[in-house]
C-alpha positions as CSV (number, residue, x, y, z in Angstrom):
1,X,12.3,-0.8,-12.8
2,X,10.8,0.5,-9.6
3,X,7.3,-0.3,-8.5
4,X,5.1,1.3,-5.9
5,X,2.0,-0.7,-4.9
6,X,-1.2,0.7,-3.3
7,X,-1.9,-0.4,0.2
8,X,-4.7,0.5,2.7
9,X,-3.6,1.8,6.1
10,X,-5.1,-0.4,8.9
11,X,-3.3,1.2,11.9
12,X,-0.7,3.8,12.6
13,X,1.5,3.1,15.6
14,X,4.6,4.5,17.3
15,X,7.5,5.9,15.4
16,X,5.3,6.6,12.3
17,X,5.1,2.9,11.5
18,X,1.8,1.9,9.9
19,X,0.3,-1.5,9.4
20,X,-0.9,-1.7,5.8
21,X,-2.9,-4.3,3.8
22,X,-1.5,-5.1,0.4
23,X,-3.7,-7.7,-1.4
24,X,-4.5,-9.3,1.9
25,X,-1.0,-9.3,3.2
26,X,-0.1,-7.0,6.1
27,X,3.2,-5.2,6.3
28,X,4.7,-2.5,8.4
29,X,5.7,0.7,6.5
30,X,7.0,4.1,7.4
31,X,4.6,7.0,7.0
32,X,7.4,9.6,7.6
33,X,7.1,10.8,4.0
34,X,3.3,11.1,4.2
35,X,2.5,12.7,7.5
36,X,-1.1,13.5,6.3
37,X,-1.9,9.8,5.9
38,X,-4.6,8.4,8.2
39,X,-6.1,5.1,9.0
40,X,-8.3,4.0,6.0
41,X,-6.3,5.9,3.5
42,X,-4.6,4.3,0.5
43,X,-1.0,5.0,0.0
44,X,1.6,4.0,-2.6
45,X,4.3,1.9,-0.9
46,X,7.8,1.6,-2.2
47,X,10.8,0.1,-0.4
48,X,9.1,0.1,3.0
49,X,7.8,3.7,2.8
50,X,4.4,5.2,2.0
51,X,5.4,7.7,-0.6
52,X,2.0,9.2,-1.6
53,X,-1.6,9.2,-0.5
54,X,-3.9,8.2,-3.4
55,X,-7.6,8.0,-3.8
56,X,-9.5,4.7,-3.4
57,X,-10.5,4.6,-7.1
58,X,-6.9,4.9,-8.3
59,X,-5.8,2.3,-5.7
60,X,-8.5,-0.2,-6.7
61,X,-7.8,0.2,-10.5
62,X,-4.2,-0.4,-9.9
63,X,-4.8,-3.5,-7.7
64,X,-7.2,-4.8,-10.3
65,X,-4.4,-4.6,-12.9
66,X,-2.1,-6.5,-10.6
67,X,-4.7,-9.2,-10.2
68,X,-5.1,-9.4,-14.0
69,X,-1.4,-10.1,-14.3
70,X,-0.6,-12.6,-11.5
71,X,3.0,-12.9,-12.7
72,X,3.4,-9.4,-11.2
73,X,2.4,-10.6,-7.7
74,X,2.5,-13.9,-5.8
75,X,-0.5,-15.8,-7.1
76,X,-1.4,-16.9,-3.5
77,X,-1.7,-13.2,-2.4
78,X,-4.2,-12.3,-5.1
């Protein structure tokens, strides 16, 4: 099963690498597949790539579900 998780873009740097926040954890991901993404946007992240820009409501609802099922995420990151 594949899972994409919502993340908020904090910064976009060189080479289309963005710093994103996922449940309080920051990661670098490629935004090559989402050139329209901007700082502050929520994107779905899968395998190190932002694959789709999503609205904040969808992102928050999904993150709330993940928080409701801590076995889906590291309990310390929730």
